C-alpha positions as CSV (number, residue, x, y, z in Angstrom):
1,M,100.6,100.9,96.3
2,S,103.3,103.0,94.7
3,V,104.6,103.0,91.2
4,K,108.3,102.2,90.7
5,F,110.4,104.8,89.1
6,P,111.1,103.9,85.5
7,A,114.4,102.6,84.4
8,I,115.7,105.3,82.1
9,S,119.1,106.1,80.6
10,N,121.4,109.0,81.7
11,S,120.1,111.2,79.0
12,Q,116.4,110.6,79.5
13,F,113.9,112.4,81.8
14,A,110.7,111.3,83.6
15,L,107.7,113.6,83.9
16,V,104.8,113.3,86.2
17,F,101.8,115.6,86.6
18,C,100.1,116.6,90.0
19,E,97.4,118.9,91.2
20,S,98.9,122.3,91.9
21,D,97.0,123.0,95.2
22,T,97.1,119.5,96.7
23,G,100.2,117.8,95.2
24,I,98.1,114.7,94.4
25,V,99.8,112.7,91.6
26,L,97.8,112.2,88.4
27,Y,97.5,109.3,86.0
28,K,98.4,110.0,82.3
29,D,94.7,110.8,81.7
30,L,95.1,113.5,84.4
31,Q,92.8,111.8,86.8
32,R,93.8,111.4,90.5
33,F,96.3,108.4,91.2
34,I,94.5,105.8,93.3
35,G,97.3,103.2,93.6
36,Q,97.4,101.2,90.4
37,G,98.6,102.1,87.0
38,D,101.3,104.2,85.5
39,Y,101.7,108.0,85.7
40,Y,105.3,108.5,84.4
41,Y,106.1,109.9,80.9
42,V,109.6,109.3,79.6
43,F,111.5,111.6,77.2
44,D,114.7,111.5,75.5
45,S,115.6,115.1,76.4
46,L,114.9,117.7,78.9
47,K,113.6,120.1,76.2
48,E,111.0,117.5,75.1
49,A,109.8,117.0,78.7
50,E,109.6,120.8,79.2
51,N,107.6,121.3,76.0
52,F,105.1,118.6,76.8
53,A,104.7,119.8,80.4
54,L,104.1,123.4,79.1
55,E,101.5,122.1,76.7
56,I,99.6,120.3,79.5
57,T,99.9,123.1,82.1
58,N,98.8,125.7,79.7
59,E,95.7,123.6,78.9
60,N,95.1,122.7,82.6
61,P,96.3,125.6,84.8
62,N,95.7,123.8,88.1
63,I,98.3,121.0,87.2
64,D,102.0,121.1,87.6
65,G,104.5,119.0,85.7
66,V,107.5,117.7,87.7
67,I,110.6,116.5,85.7
68,Y,113.1,114.0,87.2
69,N,116.5,112.8,85.9
70,H,117.7,109.2,85.7
71,E,118.6,109.3,89.4
72,N,115.0,110.2,90.4
73,S,116.1,113.7,91.4
74,R,113.8,116.6,90.6
75,V,115.1,118.7,87.9
76,K,112.4,121.2,87.2
77,T,108.8,122.0,88.1
78,I,106.6,123.5,85.3
79,S,103.6,125.4,86.5
80,N,101.1,127.7,84.9
81,E,101.9,131.1,86.4
82,S,98.5,132.5,85.7
83,Y,96.8,129.9,88.0
84,I,96.1,131.2,91.5
85,P,94.4,128.6,93.7
86,Q,91.1,129.5,95.3
87,I,91.3,130.1,99.0
88,R,88.7,127.8,100.6
89,K,86.8,129.1,103.5
């Protein structure tokens, strides 16, 4: 089951977090999305969304924040540049 993109105004932005190395979407509590529940945060400005994404990715370097505009188009991805995924053998 997928979650419907939130109805937001032209000036708002939606933010979702995912695992950097797998792309798996995360709930708001940063646990893996398994089909039910909400994972979008909504902000009134791009700057607010960026600041929150930076805060979370700095605390959790293996997580990316992806910001979308009101048309559900990706605007920006926030990543912790110090995170280098482990190569699995």
